C-alpha positions in Angstrom: 46.1 86.0 106.7 44.0 88.8 105.2 40.2 88.9 105.4 40.0 88.2 101.7 42.2 85.1 102.1 40.0 84.0 105.0 36.8 84.4 102.8 38.5 82.5 99.9 39.2 79.6 102.2 35.6 79.5 103.4 33.3 76.7 102.2 29.5 77.3 102.3 27.5 74.0 102.2 24.0 74.3 100.8 21.1 71.9 100.1 18.6 71.9 97.3 16.2 73.7 99.7 18.7 76.6 99.9 18.9 77.2 96.2 19.4 79.6 94.6 22.7 80.1 96.4 24.1 83.6 96.5 27.1 85.5 97.7 27.6 87.4 99.9 25.7 85.3 102.3 23.7 86.8 105.1 26.4 85.7 107.5 29.1 87.9 105.8 29.6 91.4 107.2 28.3 94.4 105.3 31.6 96.2 105.5 33.3 93.7 103.1 30.4 92.8 100.8 30.3 93.0 97.1 27.3 93.0 94.7 25.1 89.9 95.1 25.8 87.2 92.6 24.0 83.9 92.3 26.1 80.8 92.4 25.2 78.2 89.8 25.0 74.8 91.6 22.4 73.2 89.5 24.8 71.6 87.0 27.9 71.2 89.1 27.9 70.5 92.9 30.8 73.0 93.5 31.3 76.6 92.4 33.0 79.7 93.7 32.1 83.3 94.0 33.8 85.4 91.2 34.2 88.3 93.5 35.6 86.9 96.8 36.4 83.2 96.0 34.1 81.7 98.6 33.5 78.1 97.7 29.9 76.8 97.6 29.2 73.1 97.7 25.8 71.4 97.1 25.0 68.6 99.6 22.4 66.3 98.2 21.0 65.0 101.5 
């Protein structure tokens, strides 16, 4: 599995306190980063990064 496929299968769970969510996250390595994009979770509890496909999920609790 390539590194891009590993990232695409990754799910990042965030809470309202973590908003605004963005990708790449601080946990991702600089060598494979892309421009920072904000992930819109205010209207839908799930969204993905348009660059790497990382899934973001808003947990309400």
